[in-house]
Structures are given as C-alpha cells and as structure tokens.
PDB file with one MODEL, atoms N, CA, C and O in Angstrom:
MODEL        1
ATOM      1  N   MET A   1      28.611  45.990  -6.973  1.00  0.00           N
ATOM      2  CA  MET A   1      28.174  44.634  -7.200  1.00  0.00           C
ATOM      3  C   MET A   1      27.485  44.112  -5.931  1.00  0.00           C
ATOM      4  O   MET A   1      27.907  44.403  -4.812  1.00  0.00           O
ATOM      5  N   ARG A   2      26.455  43.362  -6.127  1.00  0.00           N
ATOM      6  CA  ARG A   2      25.675  42.819  -5.023  1.00  0.00           C
ATOM      7  C   ARG A   2      26.355  41.575  -4.447  1.00  0.00           C
ATOM      8  O   ARG A   2      26.838  40.729  -5.200  1.00  0.00           O
ATOM      9  N   LYS A   3      26.396  41.462  -3.121  1.00  0.00           N
ATOM     10  CA  LYS A   3      26.986  40.303  -2.467  1.00  0.00           C
ATOM     11  C   LYS A   3      25.993  39.140  -2.471  1.00  0.00           C
ATOM     12  O   LYS A   3      24.788  39.356  -2.342  1.00  0.00           O
ATOM     13  N   PRO A   4      26.490  37.906  -2.618  1.00  0.00           N
ATOM     14  CA  PRO A   4      25.601  36.748  -2.561  1.00  0.00           C
ATOM     15  C   PRO A   4      24.955  36.623  -1.176  1.00  0.00           C
ATOM     16  O   PRO A   4      25.588  36.905  -0.158  1.00  0.00           O
ATOM     17  N   CYS A   5      23.733  36.211  -1.154  1.00  0.00           N
ATOM     18  CA  CYS A   5      23.020  35.999   0.108  1.00  0.00           C
ATOM     19  C   CYS A   5      23.413  34.639   0.681  1.00  0.00           C
ATOM     20  O   CYS A   5      23.673  33.694  -0.064  1.00  0.00           O
ATOM     21  N   VAL A   6      23.452  34.549   2.000  1.00  0.00           N
ATOM     22  CA  VAL A   6      23.793  33.285   2.661  1.00  0.00           C
ATOM     23  C   VAL A   6      22.543  32.498   3.073  1.00  0.00           C
ATOM     24  O   VAL A   6      22.655  31.426   3.668  1.00  0.00           O
ATOM     25  N   GLY A   7      21.367  33.021   2.762  1.00  0.00           N
ATOM     26  CA  GLY A   7      20.116  32.352   3.134  1.00  0.00           C
ATOM     27  C   GLY A   7      19.864  31.103   2.312  1.00  0.00           C
ATOM     28  O   GLY A   7      20.422  30.935   1.228  1.00  0.00           O
ATOM     29  N   GLU A   8      19.023  30.231   2.835  1.00  0.00           N
ATOM     30  CA  GLU A   8      18.627  29.017   2.114  1.00  0.00           C
ATOM     31  C   GLU A   8      17.257  29.237   1.488  1.00  0.00           C
ATOM     32  O   GLU A   8      16.330  29.712   2.145  1.00  0.00           O
ATOM     33  N   ILE A   9      17.141  28.890   0.224  1.00  0.00           N
ATOM     34  CA  ILE A   9      15.897  29.061  -0.511  1.00  0.00           C
ATOM     35  C   ILE A   9      14.832  28.123   0.043  1.00  0.00           C
ATOM     36  O   ILE A   9      15.082  26.936   0.252  1.00  0.00           O
ATOM     37  N   GLN A  10      13.655  28.665   0.275  1.00  0.00           N
ATOM     38  CA  GLN A  10      12.484  27.868   0.650  1.00  0.00           C
ATOM     39  C   GLN A  10      11.598  27.786  -0.582  1.00  0.00           C
ATOM     40  O   GLN A  10      11.440  28.776  -1.297  1.00  0.00           O
ATOM     41  N   SER A  11      11.018  26.617  -0.840  1.00  0.00           N
ATOM     42  CA  SER A  11      10.191  26.475  -2.036  1.00  0.00           C
ATOM     43  C   SER A  11       9.071  25.475  -1.821  1.00  0.00           C
ATOM     44  O   SER A  11       9.114  24.639  -0.918  1.00  0.00           O
ATOM     45  N   TYR A  12       8.070  25.588  -2.676  1.00  0.00           N
ATOM     46  CA  TYR A  12       6.970  24.628  -2.708  1.00  0.00           C
ATOM     47  C   TYR A  12       6.343  24.668  -4.090  1.00  0.00           C
ATOM     48  O   TYR A  12       6.532  25.626  -4.840  1.00  0.00           O
ATOM     49  N   ILE A  13       5.603  23.637  -4.418  1.00  0.00           N
ATOM     50  CA  ILE A  13       4.877  23.612  -5.689  1.00  0.00           C
ATOM     51  C   ILE A  13       3.445  24.048  -5.420  1.00  0.00           C
ATOM     52  O   ILE A  13       2.746  23.440  -4.609  1.00  0.00           O
ATOM     53  N   ASP A  14       3.010  25.100  -6.100  1.00  0.00           N
ATOM     54  CA  ASP A  14       1.652  25.607  -5.948  1.00  0.00           C
ATOM     55  C   ASP A  14       0.677  24.595  -6.546  1.00  0.00           C
ATOM     56  O   ASP A  14       0.753  24.307  -7.740  1.00  0.00           O
ATOM     57  N   PRO A  15      -0.228  24.054  -5.746  1.00  0.00           N
ATOM     58  CA  PRO A  15      -1.145  23.032  -6.253  1.00  0.00           C
ATOM     59  C   PRO A  15      -2.140  23.540  -7.297  1.00  0.00           C
ATOM     60  O   PRO A  15      -2.729  22.745  -8.029  1.00  0.00           O
ATOM     61  N   GLU A  16      -2.329  24.852  -7.370  1.00  0.00           N
ATOM     62  CA  GLU A  16      -3.286  25.396  -8.333  1.00  0.00           C
ATOM     63  C   GLU A  16      -2.746  25.448  -9.752  1.00  0.00           C
ATOM     64  O   GLU A  16      -3.485  25.203 -10.706  1.00  0.00           O
ATOM     65  N   ASP A  17      -1.445  25.770  -9.904  1.00  0.00           N
ATOM     66  CA  ASP A  17      -0.905  25.894 -11.262  1.00  0.00           C
ATOM     67  C   ASP A  17       0.436  25.183 -11.460  1.00  0.00           C
ATOM     68  O   ASP A  17       1.070  25.343 -12.503  1.00  0.00           O
ATOM     69  N   ASP A  18       0.868  24.408 -10.481  1.00  0.00           N
ATOM     70  CA  ASP A  18       2.123  23.645 -10.522  1.00  0.00           C
ATOM     71  C   ASP A  18       3.375  24.500 -10.668  1.00  0.00           C
ATOM     72  O   ASP A  18       4.432  23.979 -11.025  1.00  0.00           O
ATOM     73  N   ALA A  19       3.282  25.799 -10.402  1.00  0.00           N
ATOM     74  CA  ALA A  19       4.478  26.651 -10.419  1.00  0.00           C
ATOM     75  C   ALA A  19       5.322  26.346  -9.185  1.00  0.00           C
ATOM     76  O   ALA A  19       4.788  26.049  -8.116  1.00  0.00           O
ATOM     77  N   ILE A  20       6.629  26.422  -9.339  1.00  0.00           N
ATOM     78  CA  ILE A  20       7.534  26.297  -8.204  1.00  0.00           C
ATOM     79  C   ILE A  20       7.703  27.698  -7.635  1.00  0.00           C
ATOM     80  O   ILE A  20       8.245  28.580  -8.300  1.00  0.00           O
ATOM     81  N   VAL A  21       7.245  27.904  -6.418  1.00  0.00           N
ATOM     82  CA  VAL A  21       7.306  29.205  -5.766  1.00  0.00           C
ATOM     83  C   VAL A  21       8.477  29.163  -4.783  1.00  0.00           C
ATOM     84  O   VAL A  21       8.587  28.234  -3.983  1.00  0.00           O
ATOM     85  N   TRP A  22       9.349  30.171  -4.844  1.00  0.00           N
ATOM     86  CA  TRP A  22      10.520  30.176  -3.978  1.00  0.00           C
ATOM     87  C   TRP A  22      10.718  31.538  -3.335  1.00  0.00           C
ATOM     88  O   TRP A  22      10.259  32.561  -3.843  1.00  0.00           O
ATOM     89  N   ARG A  23      11.419  31.524  -2.194  1.00  0.00           N
ATOM     90  CA  ARG A  23      11.749  32.772  -1.509  1.00  0.00           C
ATOM     91  C   ARG A  23      12.935  32.547  -0.589  1.00  0.00           C
ATOM     92  O   ARG A  23      13.189  31.429  -0.140  1.00  0.00           O
ATOM     93  N   CYS A  24      13.649  33.611  -0.320  1.00  0.00           N
ATOM     94  CA  CYS A  24      14.750  33.590   0.634  1.00  0.00           C
ATOM     95  C   CYS A  24      14.305  34.365   1.871  1.00  0.00           C
ATOM     96  O   CYS A  24      13.984  35.550   1.770  1.00  0.00           O
ATOM     97  N   PRO A  25      14.279  33.718   3.034  1.00  0.00           N
ATOM     98  CA  PRO A  25      13.842  34.408   4.239  1.00  0.00           C
ATOM     99  C   PRO A  25      14.846  35.447   4.740  1.00  0.00           C
ATOM    100  O   PRO A  25      14.496  36.283   5.572  1.00  0.00           O
ATOM    101  N   VAL A  26      16.082  35.408   4.250  1.00  0.00           N
ATOM    102  CA  VAL A  26      17.105  36.342   4.707  1.00  0.00           C
ATOM    103  C   VAL A  26      17.058  37.652   3.925  1.00  0.00           C
ATOM    104  O   VAL A  26      16.970  38.726   4.520  1.00  0.00           O
ATOM    105  N   CYS A  27      17.115  37.571   2.596  1.00  0.00           N
ATOM    106  CA  CYS A  27      17.171  38.796   1.786  1.00  0.00           C
ATOM    107  C   CYS A  27      15.829  39.191   1.184  1.00  0.00           C
ATOM    108  O   CYS A  27      15.666  40.319   0.718  1.00  0.00           O
ATOM    109  N   GLY A  28      14.861  38.262   1.190  1.00  0.00           N
ATOM    110  CA  GLY A  28      13.539  38.588   0.676  1.00  0.00           C
ATOM    111  C   GLY A  28      13.345  38.357  -0.808  1.00  0.00           C
ATOM    112  O   GLY A  28      12.239  38.530  -1.319  1.00  0.00           O
ATOM    113  N   ASP A  29      14.407  37.965  -1.518  1.00  0.00           N
ATOM    114  CA  ASP A  29      14.225  37.647  -2.938  1.00  0.00           C
ATOM    115  C   ASP A  29      13.195  36.536  -3.069  1.00  0.00           C
ATOM    116  O   ASP A  29      13.086  35.675  -2.196  1.00  0.00           O
ATOM    117  N   ASN A  30      12.439  36.557  -4.163  1.00  0.00           N
ATOM    118  CA  ASN A  30      11.411  35.538  -4.356  1.00  0.00           C
ATOM    119  C   ASN A  30      11.032  35.482  -5.825  1.00  0.00           C
ATOM    120  O   ASN A  30      11.384  36.358  -6.614  1.00  0.00           O
ATOM    121  N   GLY A  31      10.315  34.444  -6.166  1.00  0.00           N
ATOM    122  CA  GLY A  31       9.867  34.313  -7.535  1.00  0.00           C
ATOM    123  C   GLY A  31       9.087  33.028  -7.739  1.00  0.00           C
ATOM    124  O   GLY A  31       8.800  32.300  -6.788  1.00  0.00           O
ATOM    125  N   ALA A  32       8.753  32.764  -8.970  1.00  0.00           N
ATOM    126  CA  ALA A  32       8.030  31.550  -9.324  1.00  0.00           C
ATOM    127  C   ALA A  32       8.568  31.040 -10.653  1.00  0.00           C
ATOM    128  O   ALA A  32       8.921  31.820 -11.538  1.00  0.00           O
ATOM    129  N   ILE A  33       8.623  29.733 -10.775  1.00  0.00           N
ATOM    130  CA  ILE A  33       9.090  29.093 -11.998  1.00  0.00           C
ATOM    131  C   ILE A  33       7.918  28.307 -12.566  1.00  0.00           C
ATOM    132  O   ILE A  33       7.383  27.416 -11.905  1.00  0.00           O
ATOM    133  N   SER A  34       7.523  28.632 -13.778  1.00  0.00           N
ATOM    134  CA  SER A  34       6.426  27.908 -14.415  1.00  0.00           C
ATOM    135  C   SER A  34       6.907  27.357 -15.751  1.00  0.00           C
ATOM    136  O   SER A  34       7.943  27.775 -16.267  1.00  0.00           O
ATOM    137  N   GLY A  35       6.160  26.431 -16.299  1.00  0.00           N
ATOM    138  CA  GLY A  35       6.515  25.852 -17.575  1.00  0.00           C
ATOM    139  C   GLY A  35       7.626  24.814 -17.495  1.00  0.00           C
ATOM    140  O   GLY A  35       8.209  24.450 -18.517  1.00  0.00           O
ATOM    141  N   TRP A  36       7.919  24.340 -16.305  1.00  0.00           N
ATOM    142  CA  TRP A  36       8.995  23.361 -16.136  1.00  0.00           C
ATOM    143  C   TRP A  36       8.550  21.938 -16.476  1.00  0.00           C
ATOM    144  O   TRP A  36       9.387  21.061 -16.689  1.00  0.00           O
ATOM    145  N   GLU A  37       7.242  21.708 -16.526  1.00  0.00           N
ATOM    146  CA  GLU A  37       6.733  20.366 -16.811  1.00  0.00           C
ATOM    147  C   GLU A  37       7.209  19.914 -18.186  1.00  0.00           C
ATOM    148  O   GLU A  37       7.101  20.654 -19.164  1.00  0.00           O
ATOM    149  N   GLY A  38       7.730  18.708 -18.253  1.00  0.00           N
ATOM    150  CA  GLY A  38       8.203  18.164 -19.509  1.00  0.00           C
ATOM    151  C   GLY A  38       9.614  18.604 -19.889  1.00  0.00           C
ATOM    152  O   GLY A  38      10.135  18.186 -20.923  1.00  0.00           O
ATOM    153  N   SER A  39      10.233  19.441 -19.067  1.00  0.00           N
ATOM    154  CA  SER A  39      11.595  19.890 -19.357  1.00  0.00           C
ATOM    155  C   SER A  39      12.612  18.862 -18.856  1.00  0.00           C
ATOM    156  O   SER A  39      12.246  17.859 -18.243  1.00  0.00           O
ATOM    157  N   PHE A  40      13.871  19.122 -19.122  1.00  0.00           N
ATOM    158  CA  PHE A  40      14.966  18.264 -18.665  1.00  0.00           C
ATOM    159  C   PHE A  40      14.935  18.091 -17.148  1.00  0.00           C
ATOM    160  O   PHE A  40      15.290  17.029 -16.639  1.00  0.00           O
ATOM    161  N   TRP A  41      14.509  19.135 -16.421  1.00  0.00           N
ATOM    162  CA  TRP A  41      14.515  19.120 -14.963  1.00  0.00           C
ATOM    163  C   TRP A  41      13.249  18.522 -14.357  1.00  0.00           C
ATOM    164  O   TRP A  41      13.149  18.428 -13.134  1.00  0.00           O
ATOM    165  N   ASP A  42      12.302  18.126 -15.157  1.00  0.00           N
ATOM    166  CA  ASP A  42      11.060  17.529 -14.668  1.00  0.00           C
ATOM    167  C   ASP A  42      11.327  16.070 -14.285  1.00  0.00           C
ATOM    168  O   ASP A  42      11.462  15.203 -15.148  1.00  0.00           O
ATOM    169  N   LEU A  43      11.397  15.825 -12.999  1.00  0.00           N
ATOM    170  CA  LEU A  43      11.687  14.479 -12.495  1.00  0.00           C
ATOM    171  C   LEU A  43      10.415  13.777 -12.020  1.00  0.00           C
ATOM    172  O   LEU A  43      10.492  12.781 -11.301  1.00  0.00           O
ATOM    173  N   SER A  44       9.269  14.276 -12.407  1.00  0.00           N
ATOM    174  CA  SER A  44       7.999  13.720 -11.902  1.00  0.00           C
ATOM    175  C   SER A  44       7.788  12.267 -12.294  1.00  0.00           C
ATOM    176  O   SER A  44       7.019  11.569 -11.634  1.00  0.00           O
ATOM    177  N   THR A  45       8.434  11.794 -13.327  1.00  0.00           N
ATOM    178  CA  THR A  45       8.262  10.388 -13.699  1.00  0.00           C
ATOM    179  C   THR A  45       9.093   9.454 -12.819  1.00  0.00           C
ATOM    180  O   THR A  45       8.832   8.252 -12.776  1.00  0.00           O
ATOM    181  N   ILE A  46      10.100  10.003 -12.110  1.00  0.00           N
ATOM    182  CA  ILE A  46      10.909   9.157 -11.240  1.00  0.00           C
ATOM    183  C   ILE A  46      10.818   9.527  -9.771  1.00  0.00           C
ATOM    184  O   ILE A  46      11.256   8.759  -8.915  1.00  0.00           O
ATOM    185  N   VAL A  47      10.261  10.682  -9.464  1.00  0.00           N
ATOM    186  CA  VAL A  47      10.121  11.140  -8.082  1.00  0.00           C
ATOM    187  C   VAL A  47       8.648  11.413  -7.829  1.00  0.00           C
ATOM    188  O   VAL A  47       7.992  12.077  -8.632  1.00  0.00           O
ATOM    189  N   THR A  48       8.124  10.906  -6.721  1.00  0.00           N
ATOM    190  CA  THR A  48       6.724  11.171  -6.395  1.00  0.00           C
ATOM    191  C   THR A  48       6.648  12.255  -5.340  1.00  0.00           C
ATOM    192  O   THR A  48       7.515  12.353  -4.472  1.00  0.00           O
ATOM    193  N   ARG A  49       5.617  13.062  -5.418  1.00  0.00           N
ATOM    194  CA  ARG A  49       5.407  14.123  -4.416  1.00  0.00           C
ATOM    195  C   ARG A  49       4.749  13.528  -3.184  1.00  0.00           C
ATOM    196  O   ARG A  49       3.979  12.571  -3.263  1.00  0.00           O
ATOM    197  N   HIS A  50       5.072  14.119  -2.052  1.00  0.00           N
ATOM    198  CA  HIS A  50       4.463  13.699  -0.778  1.00  0.00           C
ATOM    199  C   HIS A  50       3.634  14.818  -0.209  1.00  0.00           C
ATOM    200  O   HIS A  50       3.039  14.664   0.858  1.00  0.00           O
TER     201      HIS A  50
ENDMDL
END
C-alpha cells in the first residue's frame, strides 16, 4: 500500500481552458480538473478571482 504524501498541493486555474491544474512538489503527483464550472463546488458566483 502506498503511504500518503506529506506535501502541500499547489494549484492554479489555467486561463486558457479554466481547468484547475494541480501538483505536489514533494511526490510529483499532478493532474487537472475540468468540467467543474456549474458544479456544486463552483464558487465563482460568491468568490472573485484575483
């Protein structure tokens, strides 16, 4: 079984396609989340981006 990583996830929203891109600088895991717009987790109507 794989041990949990102690690293903190780094993320940003890609301005080209609005995907949430994430990576862990400790273990190297990474990925992208797309299609989140309009979902339960889409807080864009109450949170503004800076």
